[in-house]
C-alpha positions as CSV (number, residue, x, y, z in Angstrom):
1,M,0.3,0.0,0.0
2,T,1.7,3.6,-1.1
3,H,-1.5,5.6,0.6
4,L,-3.5,5.5,3.7
5,L,-7.0,7.4,2.9
6,D,-8.1,9.0,6.6
7,T,-12.0,9.1,7.0
8,S,-12.4,12.7,5.9
9,A,-11.0,12.0,2.5
10,L,-13.6,9.4,1.7
11,P,-16.4,11.4,1.6
12,A,-14.8,14.6,0.0
13,H,-14.2,12.1,-2.8
14,Y,-17.8,10.8,-2.8
15,L,-19.7,13.7,-2.4
16,A,-17.4,16.2,-4.6
17,E,-16.0,18.1,-1.4
18,P,-13.3,20.5,-1.0
19,G,-10.4,18.1,-1.1
20,A,-11.8,15.6,-3.8
21,E,-9.5,16.5,-6.5
22,P,-6.2,15.1,-4.8
23,V,-7.9,11.9,-3.9
24,Q,-9.2,11.3,-7.4
25,T,-5.8,11.9,-8.3
26,L,-4.4,9.4,-6.4
27,F,-7.2,7.1,-7.8
28,E,-6.2,7.4,-11.4
29,D,-2.3,6.6,-10.5
30,D,-1.9,3.1,-11.5
31,A,1.6,3.1,-9.3
32,V,-0.8,3.9,-6.0
33,V,-2.1,1.4,-4.2
34,A,-4.9,3.3,-1.9
35,G,-6.2,1.9,1.4
36,A,-8.6,2.8,4.0
37,S,-8.6,1.5,7.7
38,I,-12.0,-0.5,8.7
39,L,-12.5,2.1,10.9
40,S,-12.6,4.6,8.2
41,L,-14.6,2.6,6.2
42,Y,-17.2,2.5,9.1
43,E,-17.0,6.1,9.6
44,F,-17.7,6.7,6.2
45,E,-20.8,4.3,6.0
46,L,-22.1,6.4,9.1
47,R,-21.4,9.7,7.2
48,L,-23.3,8.6,4.1
49,H,-26.2,7.4,6.7
50,Q,-26.0,10.9,8.1
51,L,-26.7,12.2,4.9
52,G,-29.8,10.5,4.3
53,V,-28.2,8.0,1.6
54,D,-30.4,5.1,1.7
55,A,-29.0,1.7,2.7
56,A,-28.9,0.5,-0.8
57,T,-26.9,2.8,-2.4
58,R,-24.7,2.4,1.0
59,A,-24.4,-1.2,0.2
60,T,-23.2,-0.6,-2.9
61,E,-20.8,2.4,-2.1
62,V,-19.1,0.9,0.9
63,T,-17.9,-2.7,0.8
64,L,-16.9,-3.6,4.6
65,P,-14.7,-6.5,5.0
66,R,-16.5,-9.5,6.9
67,L,-14.5,-11.3,9.9
68,V,-13.8,-14.6,9.5
69,E,-14.1,-17.0,12.5
């Protein structure tokens, strides 16, 4: 992984907020392997919920890893 995205980068990119352009540039660079922590993914999903994004859309936009026993 070359870049670790924090929680603010994910909604900024998704919602085209300030800061979205540098994130998009990372996504377009084939040399970049971007990642996010599980906590950031959950916080992103929560933020979408708070903004009123419906559950079906959130499910397609945010894929949270499942824990394997």
